[in-house]
C-alpha positions in Angstrom: -20.0 -10.9 14.6 -17.0 -12.2 16.4 -17.0 -11.5 20.2 -14.7 -8.8 21.1 -11.2 -9.9 22.4 -9.4 -6.4 22.8 -10.9 -2.9 23.7 -9.0 0.2 24.4 -10.3 3.6 25.9 -9.0 6.4 28.0 -10.2 6.9 31.7 -10.4 10.1 33.6 -9.0 10.1 37.1 -12.5 9.3 38.9 -13.1 6.5 36.3 -9.8 5.0 37.1 -10.2 5.2 41.0 -13.7 3.6 40.5 -12.4 0.7 38.2 -9.5 0.0 40.6 -11.9 -0.2 43.6 -14.2 -2.6 41.8 -11.3 -4.9 40.4 -10.1 -5.3 44.3 -13.6 -5.7 45.7 -14.4 -8.5 43.1 -11.5 -10.6 43.5 -9.2 -9.7 40.5 -5.6 -10.7 40.7 -3.4 -7.9 40.6 0.1 -7.7 39.1 3.0 -5.3 38.1 3.2 -4.1 34.7 5.7 -1.7 33.4 4.5 2.0 32.9 0.8 0.8 34.4 -0.8 2.3 37.1 -2.5 -1.2 37.9 -3.0 -4.5 36.0 -5.4 -7.2 37.1 -7.1 -10.4 35.6 -9.9 -12.7 36.2 -12.1 -14.9 34.4 -10.5 -14.8 30.7 -9.9 -10.9 30.9 -6.7 -9.1 31.4 -7.1 -5.4 32.4 -4.2 -2.9 32.3 -4.5 1.0 33.2 -1.3 2.9 32.1 -0.1 5.7 33.7 -1.3 7.8 30.8 -4.9 6.9 31.2 -5.1 4.5 28.5 -7.0 1.4 29.5 -6.4 -1.9 27.6 -8.7 -5.0 28.1 -7.7 -8.2 26.5 -8.8 -12.0 26.6 -12.0 -14.0 25.7 -13.9 -12.3 28.4 -13.3 -8.8 27.0 -16.9 -8.2 25.5 -18.7 -9.0 28.8 -16.2 -7.1 30.9 -17.0 -4.0 28.8 -20.7 -4.4 28.4 -21.6 -5.5 31.9 -18.9 -3.9 34.1 -17.0 -1.1 32.5 -19.7 0.7 30.5 -22.6 0.5 33.2 -20.3 0.7 36.2 -17.5 2.8 35.4 -18.1 4.9 32.0 -21.8 5.4 32.8 -22.6 5.3 29.0 -22.9 2.6 26.3 -20.0 3.0 23.8 -19.4 -0.7 22.5 -21.2 -1.7 19.4 -23.4 1.4 19.2 -21.0 3.5 17.1 -23.0 2.7 14.1 -26.2 3.0 15.5 -25.5 6.6 16.9 -23.6 7.5 13.7 -25.3 5.4 10.5 -22.9 7.4 8.2 -20.1 5.1 9.6 -21.7 2.4 7.4 -21.9 4.3 4.2 -20.1 3.3 1.1 -17.5 5.6 0.5 -13.7 6.3 -0.8 -10.9 7.3 1.6 -7.8 9.0 0.3 -4.6 9.7 2.2 -0.9 9.9 1.3 2.5 9.1 2.8 6.1 10.7 2.4 5.0 14.3 1.9 7.4 15.3 4.9 10.2 12.9 4.0 13.2 14.4 2.2 14.2 11.0 0.9 11.8 8.4 -0.9 8.6 9.0 -2.9 5.2 10.5 -2.5 2.7 7.9 -2.4 -1.3 8.4 -2.4 -3.6 5.6 -1.8 -7.4 5.2 -1.9 -9.8 2.7 -0.2 -13.5 1.9 -1.0 -15.4 0.4 2.1 -19.0 -0.6 2.6 -20.9 -1.9 5.6 -19.6 -5.5 5.4 -15.9 -4.0 5.2 -16.5 -1.7 8.0 -18.0 -4.7 10.0 -15.1 -7.1 9.1 -12.5 -4.3 10.3 -14.2 -3.8 13.7 -11.4 -5.5 15.8 -8.7 -5.2 13.2 -6.7 -2.3 14.7 -6.9 -0.3 11.4 -6.2 3.4 12.4 -4.2 6.5 11.2 -0.9 4.9 10.3 1.2 7.8 12.2 -0.2 5.9 15.3 1.5 2.7 14.1 5.2 2.7 14.8 6.0 -0.8 13.3 6.6 -1.3 9.7 5.9 -5.0 10.2 2.4 -3.9 11.7 2.0 -1.7 8.8 2.5 -4.6 6.4 0.3 -6.8 8.2 -2.5 -4.5 8.0 -2.0 -3.5 4.5 -2.4 -7.3 3.5 -5.6 -7.5 5.7 -7.1 -4.3 3.8 -6.3 -5.6 0.4 -7.6 -9.0 1.1 -10.9 -8.0 2.7 -13.8 -9.3 0.6 -15.7 -6.1 -0.9 -12.9 -3.6 -0.4 -11.3 -2.1 -3.5 -7.9 -0.2 -3.4 -5.6 1.8 -5.5 -2.1 3.2 -4.8 -0.3 6.0 -6.9 3.3 6.1 -6.0 5.3 9.3 -7.3 8.8 8.3 -7.5 11.5 11.0 -6.8 12.2 11.8 -10.3 8.6 12.2 -11.5 8.0 14.1 -8.2 10.8 16.6 -8.9 9.5 17.2 -12.6 6.1 17.9 -10.9 7.4 20.3 -8.5 9.3 22.1 -11.3 6.0 22.4 -13.5 3.7 22.8 -10.5 5.7 24.7 -8.1 3.6 23.5 -5.3 3.4 20.4 -3.1 -0.5 21.1 -2.6 -0.7 21.0 -6.5 0.9 17.7 -6.7 -1.1 16.2 -3.9 -4.3 17.3 -5.4 -3.3 15.8 -8.6 -2.7 12.7 -6.7 -5.8 12.4 -5.0 -7.7 13.1 -7.9 -5.7 10.3 -9.7 -6.7 7.9 -7.0 -10.1 8.8 -6.9 -10.4 8.4 -10.8 -8.7 5.1 -10.5 -11.2 3.6 -8.0 -14.2 5.0 -9.8 -13.2 3.0 -12.8 -14.1 -0.1 -10.8 -17.4 1.4 -9.7 -19.1 -1.7 -11.3 -17.4 -3.7 -8.8 -18.5 -1.6 -5.8 -21.7 -2.7 -3.9 -23.2 -0.3 -3.6 -21.6 2.6 -5.2 -19.6 5.3 -3.0 -21.4 8.1 -2.1 -18.5 10.4 -1.3 -14.9 10.5 -1.0 -13.1 11.6 2.0 -9.5 13.3 2.3 -7.7 15.5 4.7 -7.8 19.3 4.0 -4.3 19.8 3.3 -4.7 23.1 1.2 -6.3 26.3 2.6 -8.7 26.3 -0.4 -10.9 23.2 -0.8 -11.2 24.2 -4.7 -7.3 22.9 -4.9 -8.4 19.3 -4.8 -12.0 19.7 -6.4 -10.8 21.5 -9.4 -8.3 18.8 -10.0 -11.1 15.9 -10.1 -11.4 14.0 -13.3 -14.6 13.1 -15.2 -15.5 10.0 -12.8 -14.6 11.8 -9.7 -16.9 14.5 -10.0 -19.7 12.0 -10.1 -19.6 11.8 -6.2 -19.3 14.2 -3.3 -15.9 15.3 -2.2 -15.5 15.8 1.6 -12.1 17.5 2.8 -11.7 18.0 6.6 -9.0 18.1 9.2 -7.9 15.0 10.8 -9.7 12.8 8.1 -7.8 9.8 9.4 -10.4 9.3 12.1 -12.6 7.8 9.2 -11.9 4.2 8.9 -11.6 4.7 5.1 -9.0 7.4 5.2 -7.1 5.5 8.1 -6.8 2.5 5.8 -5.7 4.5 2.8 -3.1 6.0 5.2 -1.9 2.4 5.9 -1.8 1.6 2.2 0.2 4.6 1.3 2.7 4.3 4.3 3.4 0.6 3.2 4.0 1.7 -0.4 6.5 4.5 0.7 8.3 2.1 3.3 8.6 -0.5 0.7 9.9 1.9 -2.0 12.3 3.7 0.4 13.6 0.3 1.3 14.2 -0.5 -2.4 16.1 2.8 -2.8 18.4 1.7 0.2 18.9 -1.6 -1.5 19.8 0.0 -4.8 22.3 2.3 -3.5 23.6 0.6 -0.5 22.7 3.5 1.8 20.5 4.1 4.6 17.8 6.9 4.1 16.5 8.2 7.4 12.8 9.3 7.3 11.8 12.8 8.0 14.1 15.8 7.2 16.2 16.1 10.4 19.9 16.5 10.9 20.5 12.8 10.5 18.9 13.2 7.2 21.3 16.1 6.2 24.3 13.8 7.2 22.9 11.2 4.9 22.3 13.5 2.2 25.8 14.8 2.2 27.2 11.5 2.3 25.2 10.4 -0.6 26.3 13.5 -2.6 29.9 12.6 -1.7 29.5 9.0 -2.8 27.2 9.2 -6.0 27.4 13.2 -6.9 24.5 15.9 -6.8 23.3 14.5 -10.0 22.0 11.2 -8.4 20.4 12.9 -5.4 17.3 13.8 -7.7 16.7 9.8 -8.0 16.2 9.6 -4.2 15.1 12.8 -2.7 12.7 15.8 -3.1 15.0 18.7 -4.5 12.9 21.6 -3.3 13.5 20.6 0.6 16.1 22.6 2.3 18.1 19.4 2.8 19.0 19.2 -0.7 20.4 22.8 -0.7 22.5 21.9 2.3 23.6 18.5 0.8 25.1 20.5 -2.2 26.6 23.2 -0.4 24.2 25.7 -1.9 22.9 28.7 -0.1 19.2 27.9 1.2 16.3 30.0 -0.3 14.9 32.9 1.7 12.2 31.6 4.0 8.6 32.8 3.0 6.1 33.5 5.9 3.4 30.8 5.8 -0.2 31.8 5.3 -3.3 29.8 6.0 
């Protein structure tokens, strides 16, 4: 396993004070870094503690710093390298599924799935793969998506639902959750058709619990998808397989949104904000209401406002 060259964690106030005291007493050279409480370096390791409490250690000496200074002297606990010992389930072969574009008026809905095993998990130990919502750079998303796809032993599937297909599905199903359930089930089925390439076969599929009733997804599973356990839980992106799926789904969404912008010569803001309303009105003025369904999700309130139509009454959300 490659030595660790980057490490991040969060320090409480007593830990922050103890670390600064240690660094000053042991000859670390301090310097100014924007938004940092302090920054210091010595012996191939740079240490920065930000005002938020986030600690970042980088450099060839990172592993020794964490194992011999930070963990025993400051954190008072061993974390590095022991996650899989304390929680062997992190190494189990499994599928992770996630989506992107659900809350975006413009652009498609994209669902992705990823198969991981022990070798894949180990290969990604220092890759920075995490929930795509915590990655602000589209270029970084693209880099991570490439790494995920090129990792030996990792299998992937992406199901993009373009706007016109999405709007047809919504008219039929009348529910975003029903569309998501179908998409998740389709991705799992696609991956399971490659089961012969998975070593070992997956024991479960993990996805975010987006519906109040877990049966929404479970009942949508297809023949092969019913062969493995389906685990739905909140904040599923904490699992590495789901985080990887979120990156692939986001990369697909961003790529397809960019293609729509090029096709129509129009900038399509993400989300469903006031800026989106303005862009939608400009689009309708230029291309007409009939074309809006080619680039947008027509059940959003933005679509009614863009066409000058009365918005439907709001319904009370119930869990």
